[in-house]
N, C-alpha and C positions, 0 to 999 in steps of 0.2 A: 328327105331329112326334116325332122320336126324342129321348129324354132321354139325352144323353151324359154320362158321368161325367167330371168335369173334374179331380178330385183323385186323385193317385196317390202312393204311397210311392216315393222315389228313394233310391239308395245314393250316399253321398258318401265320399270319402277325406279324412282330415285330415292335417295336418302331424304329424310324430312327437311324441307325448306332448302333443298339443294338443286332444284330444277334448273335454275339459271347457271349454276356452276357446271352441271352436267352438259347443258347446251353448249357452253363455251368450250369445254374440253372435247366434246364430240365433234364440234365444228372445226376445231384445230386439227382433228384427225381426218378432216375432209369427209365427214359423214353428214348426209342430209338429215336434218332434224326438224320436226314440226312440234312446236310447243304452243298449243292454242291458249290464248288469253282473252279475257273479257274485261271491258271497262266497268268499273263500279264506282258509284258515288258513296263516299265515306265521310263520316263526321269525326273530326279530330279537334279537340279543344274548342268546340263550338263552331268550327268552320267546316264548310263543305269542300271536299277535295275529290278530284277524280284520280283513281288509281287503277292499275291493272292487276288482275288476279288470275291465277291459273284456272282454266276451265276444269281440268282434271288434276287436282293437286297430287303431287308425287308420281305423275305419269308423263312420259314423252313418247313420241312416235319417231322411229328412225327408219330410213330407207337403206336397205343393205343388199349387197350382191352376194348371193349364197356361195359363189365360187371364189370371190376375190376377198371379201371382208372377213376379218378374224373376230368371231363372236366372243371368244374369251377375252380379247383385248378390250372390246367394247364393254363387256360386263365388268372389267377391272378399272374402267375409267372413273376418275374422281367425280363424285356426285351420283354416280349410277349405283343402284342397289342390285338389280338383276333383271333378266328378261321375264315377262309374264309367260307362264307355261301352262299347258293343259296336258298333264301327264308328261311324256317325253317331248311333246311338240311345242315349239315356240308359238306364242300368240301372234297371228298375222292379222293385218287389217287391209282391206281392199283399197286400191287407188280411188275408187268411186267414193268411199266413205270419207277419205281425207279431203278430196276435192269438194264434196258436198258440205262437210264441216267447215272448211275454210270459207266457202262461199256464204254459208249461213252466218258465220261470225262477221264477215265483211258487211253483209246486208244489215245485220243487227246494229253494227257500229254506225251505219249511215242513218238508221231510223232513230236510234237513241240519241237524244239531244241533251246529254248531261252537261256539256259545257255552257249551254245557254243559261241555265239557272245560276251559275256562278257569276255571270256578268249582268244579271238583272237586278235593278234597284227599284225601290218603291216609286211609283209614278210612271214607269216605263210602259209604252204602248205595246200590246201583244195581240197576236191572232191565234185563235184556237184551231188546231189542226185536225183533231179527231174527236169522235163522240157526237152526241146529239146537238152540241153547240158549235160544231165545226163551221169555220168561216166567220164567226162573230169576232169583233175586236173588243178588247178590254184593257184595263189598266192594272198593272201588278200592284198588289197591296203588301203581302208578306208570305212567308213560308208557313206551311201547316204540317210540320214534320219533315222527314227526309224525302218523301215521295209525292207530296201534294203541296199546292200553293193556293192562296186566296186571291182571286181576281175580282175586280169591280167591273161589272157589265151593265150596259144600258139596255134593258129588256122592257119592251112595251112602254118606253118613256120613263122608266123608273130605274134608279141605280140599285143593283143587287150584288151582294157578295156571294161568289160561287167558288166552291172548292174544286180544283181541277188537278189531275195527275200532271206531274212535271213534264212528262214526255208528250203530253197532248197539246202544248202550246209553244209558240216561238216568238221571239222579240221581233218587232217591225223595225227594220233598219232605217 
């Protein structure tokens, strides 16, 4: 007897700006949902804030049992628009893809140090983590746009202002 896998990940489209509503309603139906999000640094009213955005706006992944779950009920869920289809076939996604995507997003969240910049003030001591100046210590001066900052480094006995990517340095505790 062949043991056939009955569960698969499927791709759904949601109504515009209704991803979270769809997630809540699908979860209430005991459907496993994967809604990948990424942290983004945003500027609102001159202040930097960290927010989460959908990695794939208007798309969700759902894990369904082909024999047990009612595809029509899922398609009719509030916030859901429809299944992604290729002709008559529903768009399936492999478990490996979901696992790898989840792992990559977790690794990116650990590498991206967005929160640090919000808590940094002029005069704070920093260490450069990446690039040709990695390991050097400096003093935070000011921001230079959303993605870079100006640091004061002592290089060869002289104070130099250097523009560094925000992800490439961290505050010394």
